[in-house]
PDB file of N, CA, C and O in Angstrom:
ATOM      1  N   MET A   1     -14.673  -4.897 -16.742  1.00  0.00           N
ATOM      2  CA  MET A   1     -13.786  -3.791 -16.382  1.00  0.00           C
ATOM      3  C   MET A   1     -14.861  -2.591 -16.455  1.00  0.00           C
ATOM      4  O   MET A   1     -15.199  -2.045 -15.405  1.00  0.00           O
ATOM      5  N   THR A   2     -15.257  -2.287 -17.366  1.00  0.00           N
ATOM      6  CA  THR A   2     -16.194  -1.077 -17.615  1.00  0.00           C
ATOM      7  C   THR A   2     -17.236  -1.021 -16.546  1.00  0.00           C
ATOM      8  O   THR A   2     -17.409   0.021 -15.916  1.00  0.00           O
ATOM      9  N   GLU A   3     -17.951  -2.116 -16.311  1.00  0.00           N
ATOM     10  CA  GLU A   3     -18.973  -2.093 -15.362  1.00  0.00           C
ATOM     11  C   GLU A   3     -18.330  -1.952 -13.877  1.00  0.00           C
ATOM     12  O   GLU A   3     -18.971  -1.405 -12.980  1.00  0.00           O
ATOM     13  N   PHE A   4     -17.183  -2.413 -13.693  1.00  0.00           N
ATOM     14  CA  PHE A   4     -16.586  -2.240 -12.373  1.00  0.00           C
ATOM     15  C   PHE A   4     -16.354  -0.768 -12.269  1.00  0.00           C
ATOM     16  O   PHE A   4     -16.702  -0.161 -11.256  1.00  0.00           O
ATOM     17  N   LYS A   5     -15.740  -0.132 -13.345  1.00  0.00           N
ATOM     18  CA  LYS A   5     -15.518   1.190 -13.067  1.00  0.00           C
ATOM     19  C   LYS A   5     -16.721   2.122 -12.869  1.00  0.00           C
ATOM     20  O   LYS A   5     -16.674   3.168 -12.223  1.00  0.00           O
ATOM     21  N   ALA A   6     -17.836   1.619 -13.510  1.00  0.00           N
ATOM     22  CA  ALA A   6     -19.145   2.410 -13.292  1.00  0.00           C
ATOM     23  C   ALA A   6     -19.673   2.251 -11.936  1.00  0.00           C
ATOM     24  O   ALA A   6     -20.236   3.166 -11.335  1.00  0.00           O
ATOM     25  N   LYS A   7     -19.449   0.870 -11.377  1.00  0.00           N
ATOM     26  CA  LYS A   7     -20.162   0.702 -10.143  1.00  0.00           C
ATOM     27  C   LYS A   7     -19.320   0.449  -8.848  1.00  0.00           C
ATOM     28  O   LYS A   7     -19.770  -0.039  -7.811  1.00  0.00           O
ATOM     29  N   CYS A   8     -18.009   0.862  -9.063  1.00  0.00           N
ATOM     30  CA  CYS A   8     -16.940   0.506  -7.999  1.00  0.00           C
ATOM     31  C   CYS A   8     -17.293   0.982  -6.482  1.00  0.00           C
ATOM     32  O   CYS A   8     -17.073   0.267  -5.504  1.00  0.00           O
ATOM     33  N   LEU A   9     -17.815   2.163  -6.418  1.00  0.00           N
ATOM     34  CA  LEU A   9     -18.036   2.635  -5.036  1.00  0.00           C
ATOM     35  C   LEU A   9     -19.257   1.753  -4.468  1.00  0.00           C
ATOM     36  O   LEU A   9     -19.130   1.284  -3.337  1.00  0.00           O
ATOM     37  N   ALA A  10     -20.383   1.516  -5.166  1.00  0.00           N
ATOM     38  CA  ALA A  10     -21.353   0.594  -4.739  1.00  0.00           C
ATOM     39  C   ALA A  10     -20.935  -0.898  -4.359  1.00  0.00           C
ATOM     40  O   ALA A  10     -21.414  -1.521  -3.412  1.00  0.00           O
ATOM     41  N   LEU A  11     -20.012  -1.355  -5.205  1.00  0.00           N
ATOM     42  CA  LEU A  11     -19.310  -2.530  -4.965  1.00  0.00           C
ATOM     43  C   LEU A  11     -18.609  -2.650  -3.762  1.00  0.00           C
ATOM     44  O   LEU A  11     -18.643  -3.685  -3.095  1.00  0.00           O
ATOM     45  N   PHE A  12     -17.869  -1.488  -3.391  1.00  0.00           N
ATOM     46  CA  PHE A  12     -16.986  -1.585  -2.176  1.00  0.00           C
ATOM     47  C   PHE A  12     -18.081  -1.462  -0.951  1.00  0.00           C
ATOM     48  O   PHE A  12     -17.878  -2.006   0.135  1.00  0.00           O
ATOM     49  N   ASP A  13     -19.129  -0.779  -1.205  1.00  0.00           N
ATOM     50  CA  ASP A  13     -20.072  -0.746  -0.161  1.00  0.00           C
ATOM     51  C   ASP A  13     -20.809  -2.155   0.164  1.00  0.00           C
ATOM     52  O   ASP A  13     -21.235  -2.506   1.264  1.00  0.00           O
ATOM     53  N   ASP A  14     -20.853  -2.836  -0.983  1.00  0.00           N
ATOM     54  CA  ASP A  14     -21.345  -4.314  -0.653  1.00  0.00           C
ATOM     55  C   ASP A  14     -20.264  -5.289  -0.063  1.00  0.00           C
ATOM     56  O   ASP A  14     -20.529  -6.281   0.616  1.00  0.00           O
ATOM     57  N   LEU A  15     -19.075  -4.889  -0.399  1.00  0.00           N
ATOM     58  CA  LEU A  15     -18.056  -5.670   0.499  1.00  0.00           C
ATOM     59  C   LEU A  15     -18.086  -5.323   1.875  1.00  0.00           C
ATOM     60  O   LEU A  15     -18.092  -6.187   2.752  1.00  0.00           O
ATOM     61  N   GLU A  16     -18.106  -4.042   2.126  1.00  0.00           N
ATOM     62  CA  GLU A  16     -17.991  -3.605   3.492  1.00  0.00           C
ATOM     63  C   GLU A  16     -19.194  -4.002   4.465  1.00  0.00           C
ATOM     64  O   GLU A  16     -19.077  -4.072   5.688  1.00  0.00           O
ATOM     65  N   GLY A  17     -20.323  -4.244   3.775  1.00  0.00           N
ATOM     66  CA  GLY A  17     -21.514  -4.424   4.414  1.00  0.00           C
ATOM     67  C   GLY A  17     -21.789  -5.935   4.407  1.00  0.00           C
ATOM     68  O   GLY A  17     -22.822  -6.421   4.869  1.00  0.00           O
ATOM     69  N   ARG A  18     -20.717  -6.699   3.806  1.00  0.00           N
ATOM     70  CA  ARG A  18     -20.833  -8.155   3.831  1.00  0.00           C
ATOM     71  C   ARG A  18     -21.811  -8.647   2.893  1.00  0.00           C
ATOM     72  O   ARG A  18     -22.099  -9.841   2.967  1.00  0.00           O
ATOM     73  N   LYS A  19     -22.409  -7.878   1.963  1.00  0.00           N
ATOM     74  CA  LYS A  19     -23.470  -8.394   1.011  1.00  0.00           C
ATOM     75  C   LYS A  19     -22.858  -9.444   0.035  1.00  0.00           C
ATOM     76  O   LYS A  19     -23.480 -10.427  -0.367  1.00  0.00           O
ATOM     77  N   VAL A  20     -21.604  -9.141  -0.296  1.00  0.00           N
ATOM     78  CA  VAL A  20     -20.813 -10.287  -1.154  1.00  0.00           C
ATOM     79  C   VAL A  20     -19.584 -10.296  -0.298  1.00  0.00           C
ATOM     80  O   VAL A  20     -19.258  -9.483   0.568  1.00  0.00           O
ATOM     81  N   SER A  21     -18.854 -11.573  -0.786  1.00  0.00           N
ATOM     82  CA  SER A  21     -17.643 -11.967  -0.041  1.00  0.00           C
ATOM     83  C   SER A  21     -16.397 -11.656  -0.987  1.00  0.00           C
ATOM     84  O   SER A  21     -15.258 -11.448  -0.569  1.00  0.00           O
ATOM     85  N   LYS A  22     -16.757 -11.656  -2.223  1.00  0.00           N
ATOM     86  CA  LYS A  22     -15.736 -11.487  -3.297  1.00  0.00           C
ATOM     87  C   LYS A  22     -16.144 -10.770  -4.476  1.00  0.00           C
ATOM     88  O   LYS A  22     -17.316 -10.848  -4.843  1.00  0.00           O
ATOM     89  N   ILE A  23     -15.269 -10.049  -5.138  1.00  0.00           N
ATOM     90  CA  ILE A  23     -15.695  -9.525  -6.438  1.00  0.00           C
ATOM     91  C   ILE A  23     -14.624  -9.853  -7.373  1.00  0.00           C
ATOM     92  O   ILE A  23     -13.454  -9.562  -7.125  1.00  0.00           O
ATOM     93  N   VAL A  24     -14.993 -10.457  -8.454  1.00  0.00           N
ATOM     94  CA  VAL A  24     -13.851 -10.699  -9.431  1.00  0.00           C
ATOM     95  C   VAL A  24     -13.994  -9.846 -10.629  1.00  0.00           C
ATOM     96  O   VAL A  24     -15.003  -9.936 -11.329  1.00  0.00           O
ATOM     97  N   VAL A  25     -13.048  -9.033 -10.898  1.00  0.00           N
ATOM     98  CA  VAL A  25     -12.969  -8.045 -11.979  1.00  0.00           C
ATOM     99  C   VAL A  25     -12.371  -8.846 -13.197  1.00  0.00           C
ATOM    100  O   VAL A  25     -11.391  -9.575 -13.045  1.00  0.00           O
ATOM    101  N   THR A  26     -13.029  -8.675 -14.467  1.00  0.00           N
ATOM    102  CA  THR A  26     -12.612  -9.497 -15.689  1.00  0.00           C
ATOM    103  C   THR A  26     -12.312  -8.291 -16.706  1.00  0.00           C
ATOM    104  O   THR A  26     -12.724  -7.136 -16.604  1.00  0.00           O
ATOM    105  N   ARG A  27     -11.509  -8.825 -17.694  1.00  0.00           N
ATOM    106  CA  ARG A  27     -11.229  -7.935 -18.810  1.00  0.00           C
ATOM    107  C   ARG A  27     -11.378  -8.970 -20.101  1.00  0.00           C
ATOM    108  O   ARG A  27     -10.616  -9.920 -20.277  1.00  0.00           O
ATOM    109  N   HIS A  28     -12.339  -8.674 -20.857  1.00  0.00           N
ATOM    110  CA  HIS A  28     -12.453  -9.519 -22.033  1.00  0.00           C
ATOM    111  C   HIS A  28     -12.842 -11.136 -21.535  1.00  0.00           C
ATOM    112  O   HIS A  28     -12.591 -12.117 -22.235  1.00  0.00           O
ATOM    113  N   GLY A  29     -13.474 -11.195 -20.245  1.00  0.00           N
ATOM    114  CA  GLY A  29     -14.117 -12.435 -19.869  1.00  0.00           C
ATOM    115  C   GLY A  29     -12.786 -13.100 -19.071  1.00  0.00           C
ATOM    116  O   GLY A  29     -12.942 -14.211 -18.563  1.00  0.00           O
ATOM    117  N   ARG A  30     -11.685 -12.533 -18.976  1.00  0.00           N
ATOM    118  CA  ARG A  30     -10.552 -13.095 -18.259  1.00  0.00           C
ATOM    119  C   ARG A  30     -10.300 -12.438 -16.863  1.00  0.00           C
ATOM    120  O   ARG A  30     -10.066 -11.230 -16.854  1.00  0.00           O
ATOM    121  N   PRO A  31     -10.328 -13.120 -15.696  1.00  0.00           N
ATOM    122  CA  PRO A  31     -10.202 -12.565 -14.383  1.00  0.00           C
ATOM    123  C   PRO A  31      -8.872 -11.703 -14.458  1.00  0.00           C
ATOM    124  O   PRO A  31      -7.888 -12.158 -15.040  1.00  0.00           O
ATOM    125  N   VAL A  32      -8.859 -10.608 -13.935  1.00  0.00           N
ATOM    126  CA  VAL A  32      -7.574  -9.605 -13.771  1.00  0.00           C
ATOM    127  C   VAL A  32      -7.366  -9.217 -12.412  1.00  0.00           C
ATOM    128  O   VAL A  32      -6.242  -8.849 -12.067  1.00  0.00           O
ATOM    129  N   ALA A  33      -8.385  -9.257 -11.535  1.00  0.00           N
ATOM    130  CA  ALA A  33      -8.351  -8.878 -10.046  1.00  0.00           C
ATOM    131  C   ALA A  33      -9.451  -9.559  -9.308  1.00  0.00           C
ATOM    132  O   ALA A  33     -10.490  -9.940  -9.847  1.00  0.00           O
ATOM    133  N   GLU A  34      -9.147  -9.700  -7.962  1.00  0.00           N
ATOM    134  CA  GLU A  34     -10.099 -10.183  -7.152  1.00  0.00           C
ATOM    135  C   GLU A  34     -10.003  -9.316  -5.806  1.00  0.00           C
ATOM    136  O   GLU A  34      -8.942  -9.054  -5.240  1.00  0.00           O
ATOM    137  N   LEU A  35     -11.208  -8.934  -5.405  1.00  0.00           N
ATOM    138  CA  LEU A  35     -11.335  -7.969  -4.123  1.00  0.00           C
ATOM    139  C   LEU A  35     -12.058  -8.892  -3.120  1.00  0.00           C
ATOM    140  O   LEU A  35     -13.002  -9.620  -3.428  1.00  0.00           O
ATOM    141  N   ASN A  36     -11.551  -8.792  -1.960  1.00  0.00           N
ATOM    142  CA  ASN A  36     -12.214  -9.451  -0.808  1.00  0.00           C
ATOM    143  C   ASN A  36     -12.209  -8.504   0.376  1.00  0.00           C
ATOM    144  O   ASN A  36     -11.310  -7.697   0.611  1.00  0.00           O
ATOM    145  N   ALA A  37     -13.277  -8.679   1.075  1.00  0.00           N
ATOM    146  CA  ALA A  37     -13.278  -7.895   2.280  1.00  0.00           C
ATOM    147  C   ALA A  37     -12.307  -8.571   3.255  1.00  0.00           C
ATOM    148  O   ALA A  37     -12.103  -9.785   3.214  1.00  0.00           O
ATOM    149  N   PRO A  38     -11.664  -7.680   4.209  1.00  0.00           N
ATOM    150  CA  PRO A  38     -10.857  -8.001   5.123  1.00  0.00           C
ATOM    151  C   PRO A  38     -11.461  -9.141   6.084  1.00  0.00           C
ATOM    152  O   PRO A  38     -12.603  -8.991   6.518  1.00  0.00           O
ATOM    153  N   SER A  39     -10.770 -10.187   6.394  1.00  0.00           N
ATOM    154  CA  SER A  39     -11.108 -11.207   7.328  1.00  0.00           C
ATOM    155  C   SER A  39     -11.407 -10.660   8.695  1.00  0.00           C
ATOM    156  O   SER A  39     -12.287 -11.188   9.375  1.00  0.00           O
ATOM    157  N   SER A  40     -10.678  -9.564   9.161  1.00  0.00           N
ATOM    158  CA  SER A  40     -10.862  -9.112  10.568  1.00  0.00           C
ATOM    159  C   SER A  40     -10.629  -7.657  10.359  1.00  0.00           C
ATOM    160  O   SER A  40     -10.211  -7.130   9.328  1.00  0.00           O
ATOM    161  N   GLU A  41     -10.952  -7.089  11.460  1.00  0.00           N
ATOM    162  CA  GLU A  41     -10.790  -5.435  11.527  1.00  0.00           C
ATOM    163  C   GLU A  41      -9.197  -5.212  11.495  1.00  0.00           C
ATOM    164  O   GLU A  41      -8.359  -5.873  12.109  1.00  0.00           O
ATOM    165  N   LEU A  42      -9.018  -4.306  10.777  1.00  0.00           N
ATOM    166  CA  LEU A  42      -7.575  -3.861  10.487  1.00  0.00           C
ATOM    167  C   LEU A  42      -7.230  -2.981  11.736  1.00  0.00           C
ATOM    168  O   LEU A  42      -8.008  -2.239  12.337  1.00  0.00           O
ATOM    169  N   ALA A  43      -5.954  -3.205  11.997  1.00  0.00           N
ATOM    170  CA  ALA A  43      -5.221  -2.519  13.302  1.00  0.00           C
ATOM    171  C   ALA A  43      -5.030  -0.975  12.827  1.00  0.00           C
ATOM    172  O   ALA A  43      -4.688  -0.724  11.671  1.00  0.00           O
ATOM    173  N   PRO A  44      -5.234  -0.114  13.640  1.00  0.00           N
ATOM    174  CA  PRO A  44      -5.024   1.344  13.364  1.00  0.00           C
ATOM    175  C   PRO A  44      -3.599   1.499  12.969  1.00  0.00           C
ATOM    176  O   PRO A  44      -2.660   0.928  13.523  1.00  0.00           O
ATOM    177  N   ILE A  45      -3.508   2.416  11.848  1.00  0.00           N
ATOM    178  CA  ILE A  45      -2.188   2.668  11.342  1.00  0.00           C
ATOM    179  C   ILE A  45      -1.346   3.550  12.271  1.00  0.00           C
ATOM    180  O   ILE A  45      -0.166   3.246  12.445  1.00  0.00           O
ATOM    181  N   HIS A  46      -1.916   4.715  12.933  1.00  0.00           N
ATOM    182  CA  HIS A  46      -1.265   5.463  13.930  1.00  0.00           C
ATOM    183  C   HIS A  46      -0.837   4.784  14.949  1.00  0.00           C
ATOM    184  O   HIS A  46      -1.601   4.088  15.619  1.00  0.00           O
ATOM    185  N   GLY A  47       0.593   4.912  15.226  1.00  0.00           N
ATOM    186  CA  GLY A  47       1.102   4.388  16.461  1.00  0.00           C
ATOM    187  C   GLY A  47       1.284   2.887  16.327  1.00  0.00           C
ATOM    188  O   GLY A  47       1.527   2.189  17.311  1.00  0.00           O
ATOM    189  N   ALA A  48       1.159   2.378  15.051  1.00  0.00           N
ATOM    190  CA  ALA A  48       1.309   0.833  14.930  1.00  0.00           C
ATOM    191  C   ALA A  48       2.885   0.334  15.242  1.00  0.00           C
ATOM    192  O   ALA A  48       3.117  -0.754  15.770  1.00  0.00           O
ATOM    193  N   HIS A  49       3.788   1.148  14.899  1.00  0.00           N
ATOM    194  CA  HIS A  49       5.214   0.909  14.958  1.00  0.00           C
ATOM    195  C   HIS A  49       5.906   1.501  16.212  1.00  0.00           C
ATOM    196  O   HIS A  49       7.127   1.570  16.353  1.00  0.00           O
ATOM    197  N   ARG A  50       4.983   1.918  17.101  1.00  0.00           N
ATOM    198  CA  ARG A  50       5.639   2.676  18.145  1.00  0.00           C
ATOM    199  C   ARG A  50       6.711   1.666  18.919  1.00  0.00           C
ATOM    200  O   ARG A  50       6.345   0.539  19.250  1.00  0.00           O
ATOM    201  N   GLY A  51       7.823   2.058  19.141  1.00  0.00           N
ATOM    202  CA  GLY A  51       8.849   1.265  19.805  1.00  0.00           C
ATOM    203  C   GLY A  51       9.610   0.471  19.095  1.00  0.00           C
ATOM    204  O   GLY A  51      10.526  -0.156  19.628  1.00  0.00           O
ATOM    205  N   SER A  52       9.326   0.381  17.734  1.00  0.00           N
ATOM    206  CA  SER A  52       9.994  -0.532  16.917  1.00  0.00           C
ATOM    207  C   SER A  52      11.360  -0.128  16.226  1.00  0.00           C
ATOM    208  O   SER A  52      12.042  -0.916  15.571  1.00  0.00           O
ATOM    209  N   VAL A  53      11.708   1.362  16.482  1.00  0.00           N
ATOM    210  CA  VAL A  53      12.845   1.854  16.130  1.00  0.00           C
ATOM    211  C   VAL A  53      13.920   2.292  17.218  1.00  0.00           C
ATOM    212  O   VAL A  53      13.561   3.080  18.093  1.00  0.00           O
ATOM    213  N   ARG A  54      15.052   1.876  17.200  1.00  0.00           N
ATOM    214  CA  ARG A  54      15.960   2.327  18.265  1.00  0.00           C
ATOM    215  C   ARG A  54      17.302   2.864  17.643  1.00  0.00           C
ATOM    216  O   ARG A  54      17.577   2.568  16.480  1.00  0.00           O
ATOM    217  N   PHE A  55      18.121   3.627  18.380  1.00  0.00           N
ATOM    218  CA  PHE A  55      19.209   4.269  17.869  1.00  0.00           C
ATOM    219  C   PHE A  55      20.322   3.398  18.462  1.00  0.00           C
ATOM    220  O   PHE A  55      20.209   2.998  19.620  1.00  0.00           O
ATOM    221  N   LEU A  56      21.371   3.094  17.734  1.00  0.00           N
ATOM    222  CA  LEU A  56      22.644   2.665  18.320  1.00  0.00           C
ATOM    223  C   LEU A  56      23.093   3.798  19.346  1.00  0.00           C
ATOM    224  O   LEU A  56      22.634   4.939  19.306  1.00  0.00           O
ATOM    225  N   ASP A  57      24.003   3.378  20.234  1.00  0.00           N
ATOM    226  CA  ASP A  57      24.612   4.335  21.133  1.00  0.00           C
ATOM    227  C   ASP A  57      25.493   5.259  20.370  1.00  0.00           C
ATOM    228  O   ASP A  57      25.717   6.319  20.954  1.00  0.00           O
ATOM    229  N   SER A  58      26.004   5.119  19.293  1.00  0.00           N
ATOM    230  CA  SER A  58      26.780   6.019  18.542  1.00  0.00           C
ATOM    231  C   SER A  58      26.079   7.038  17.664  1.00  0.00           C
ATOM    232  O   SER A  58      26.636   8.057  17.254  1.00  0.00           O
ATOM    233  N   ASP A  59      24.777   6.690  17.389  1.00  0.00           N
ATOM    234  CA  ASP A  59      24.067   7.590  16.711  1.00  0.00           C
ATOM    235  C   ASP A  59      22.889   8.317  17.540  1.00  0.00           C
ATOM    236  O   ASP A  59      22.144   7.723  18.320  1.00  0.00           O
ATOM    237  N   ASP A  60      22.838   9.629  17.265  1.00  0.00           N
ATOM    238  CA  ASP A  60      21.799  10.291  17.945  1.00  0.00           C
ATOM    239  C   ASP A  60      20.623  10.645  17.020  1.00  0.00           C
ATOM    240  O   ASP A  60      19.616  11.197  17.463  1.00  0.00           O
ATOM    241  N   GLY A  61      20.759  10.344  15.840  1.00  0.00           N
ATOM    242  CA  GLY A  61      19.497  10.716  14.753  1.00  0.00           C
ATOM    243  C   GLY A  61      19.410  11.963  14.149  1.00  0.00           C
ATOM    244  O   GLY A  61      18.516  12.279  13.364  1.00  0.00           O
ATOM    245  N   SER A  62      20.532  12.836  14.586  1.00  0.00           N
ATOM    246  CA  SER A  62      20.695  14.206  13.984  1.00  0.00           C
ATOM    247  C   SER A  62      21.496  14.456  12.885  1.00  0.00           C
ATOM    248  O   SER A  62      21.444  15.484  12.211  1.00  0.00           O
ATOM    249  N   GLU A  63      22.210  13.553  12.709  1.00  0.00           N
ATOM    250  CA  GLU A  63      23.231  13.476  11.570  1.00  0.00           C
ATOM    251  C   GLU A  63      22.690  12.559  10.154  1.00  0.00           C
ATOM    252  O   GLU A  63      22.149  11.454  10.197  1.00  0.00           O
ATOM    253  N   PRO A  64      22.997  13.340   8.953  1.00  0.00           N
ATOM    254  CA  PRO A  64      22.457  12.651   7.776  1.00  0.00           C
ATOM    255  C   PRO A  64      23.110  11.079   7.689  1.00  0.00           C
ATOM    256  O   PRO A  64      24.168  10.792   8.249  1.00  0.00           O
ATOM    257  N   VAL A  65      22.422  10.248   7.008  1.00  0.00           N
ATOM    258  CA  VAL A  65      22.800   8.945   7.066  1.00  0.00           C
ATOM    259  C   VAL A  65      23.535   8.803   5.760  1.00  0.00           C
ATOM    260  O   VAL A  65      24.126   7.729   5.650  1.00  0.00           O
ATOM    261  N   SER A  66      23.617   9.469   4.945  1.00  0.00           N
ATOM    262  CA  SER A  66      24.535   9.322   3.612  1.00  0.00           C
ATOM    263  C   SER A  66      25.350  10.470   3.516  1.00  0.00           C
ATOM    264  O   SER A  66      25.027  11.552   4.007  1.00  0.00           O
ATOM    265  N   SER A  67      26.687  10.211   2.724  1.00  0.00           N
ATOM    266  CA  SER A  67      27.628  11.028   2.744  1.00  0.00           C
ATOM    267  C   SER A  67      27.220  12.230   1.744  1.00  0.00           C
ATOM    268  O   SER A  67      26.068  12.301   1.316  1.00  0.00           O
ATOM    269  N   ASP A  68      28.122  13.087   1.420  1.00  0.00           N
ATOM    270  CA  ASP A  68      27.773  14.119   0.522  1.00  0.00           C
ATOM    271  C   ASP A  68      28.300  13.740  -0.799  1.00  0.00           C
ATOM    272  O   ASP A  68      28.619  14.655  -1.557  1.00  0.00           O
ATOM    273  N   ASP A  69      28.437  12.518  -1.181  1.00  0.00           N
ATOM    274  CA  ASP A  69      28.881  12.051  -2.526  1.00  0.00           C
ATOM    275  C   ASP A  69      27.615  12.346  -3.468  1.00  0.00           C
ATOM    276  O   ASP A  69      26.457  12.467  -3.067  1.00  0.00           O
ATOM    277  N   ASP A  70      28.034  12.435  -4.730  1.00  0.00           N
ATOM    278  CA  ASP A  70      26.901  12.604  -5.750  1.00  0.00           C
ATOM    279  C   ASP A  70      25.953  11.310  -5.777  1.00  0.00           C
ATOM    280  O   ASP A  70      26.392  10.163  -5.701  1.00  0.00           O
ATOM    281  N   TRP A  71      24.724  11.611  -5.886  1.00  0.00           N
ATOM    282  CA  TRP A  71      23.669  10.549  -6.031  1.00  0.00           C
ATOM    283  C   TRP A  71      23.456  10.220  -7.637  1.00  0.00           C
ATOM    284  O   TRP A  71      23.429  11.095  -8.503  1.00  0.00           O
ATOM    285  N   ASP A  72      23.340   9.101  -7.830  1.00  0.00           N
ATOM    286  CA  ASP A  72      22.996   8.669  -9.217  1.00  0.00           C
ATOM    287  C   ASP A  72      21.753   9.560  -9.770  1.00  0.00           C
ATOM    288  O   ASP A  72      21.871   9.832 -10.965  1.00  0.00           O
ATOM    289  N   ALA A  73      20.847   9.955  -9.282  1.00  0.00           N
ATOM    290  CA  ALA A  73      19.832  10.713  -9.758  1.00  0.00           C
ATOM    291  C   ALA A  73      20.308  12.167 -10.142  1.00  0.00           C
ATOM    292  O   ALA A  73      19.687  12.777 -11.013  1.00  0.00           O
ATOM    293  N   ALA A  74      21.318  12.696  -9.558  1.00  0.00           N
ATOM    294  CA  ALA A  74      21.826  13.787  -9.938  1.00  0.00           C
ATOM    295  C   ALA A  74      22.425  13.773 -11.279  1.00  0.00           C
ATOM    296  O   ALA A  74      22.535  14.828 -11.905  1.00  0.00           O
ATOM    297  N   HIS A  75      22.818  12.660 -11.760  1.00  0.00           N
ATOM    298  CA  HIS A  75      23.240  12.285 -13.014  1.00  0.00           C
ATOM    299  C   HIS A  75      22.339  11.702 -14.010  1.00  0.00           C
ATOM    300  O   HIS A  75      22.790  11.187 -15.033  1.00  0.00           O
ATOM    301  N   GLY A  76      21.011  11.764 -13.742  1.00  0.00           N
ATOM    302  CA  GLY A  76      19.920  11.173 -14.676  1.00  0.00           C
ATOM    303  C   GLY A  76      19.801   9.719 -14.493  1.00  0.00           C
ATOM    304  O   GLY A  76      19.041   9.111 -15.247  1.00  0.00           O
ATOM    305  N   ILE A  77      20.452   9.087 -13.594  1.00  0.00           N
ATOM    306  CA  ILE A  77      20.406   7.526 -13.434  1.00  0.00           C
ATOM    307  C   ILE A  77      19.242   7.451 -12.397  1.00  0.00           C
ATOM    308  O   ILE A  77      19.361   8.085 -11.348  1.00  0.00           O
ATOM    309  N   LEU A  78      18.215   6.770 -12.615  1.00  0.00           N
ATOM    310  CA  LEU A  78      17.122   6.567 -11.879  1.00  0.00           C
ATOM    311  C   LEU A  78      17.047   5.250 -11.254  1.00  0.00           C
ATOM    312  O   LEU A  78      16.473   5.064 -10.181  1.00  0.00           O
ATOM    313  N   HIS A  79      17.642   4.318 -11.942  1.00  0.00           N
ATOM    314  CA  HIS A  79      17.951   2.799 -11.269  1.00  0.00           C
ATOM    315  C   HIS A  79      18.937   2.138 -12.028  1.00  0.00           C
ATOM    316  O   HIS A  79      19.296   2.484 -13.153  1.00  0.00           O
ATOM    317  N   ARG A  80      19.427   1.043 -11.297  1.00  0.00           N
ATOM    318  CA  ARG A  80      20.502   0.209 -11.919  1.00  0.00           C
ATOM    319  C   ARG A  80      20.006  -1.224 -12.114  1.00  0.00           C
ATOM    320  O   ARG A  80      20.747  -2.070 -12.615  1.00  0.00           O
TER     321      ARG A  80
END
């Protein structure tokens, strides 16, 4: 883990340049993470979901989707 923290940028460069195919990060000799180069070029994020959202005829998208009821967070409840 300590070595990874010190060398992580260089290790990412090695993955990107395909000098290594996988990096295994260990803590006290036990694997805790594996890093792999992507198997193919990633699709661009911008515009990736274009056309995947549509409104029902009764919704125009300008009204709030929740009511004015109190939210749990207003009462200090963060999760149930």
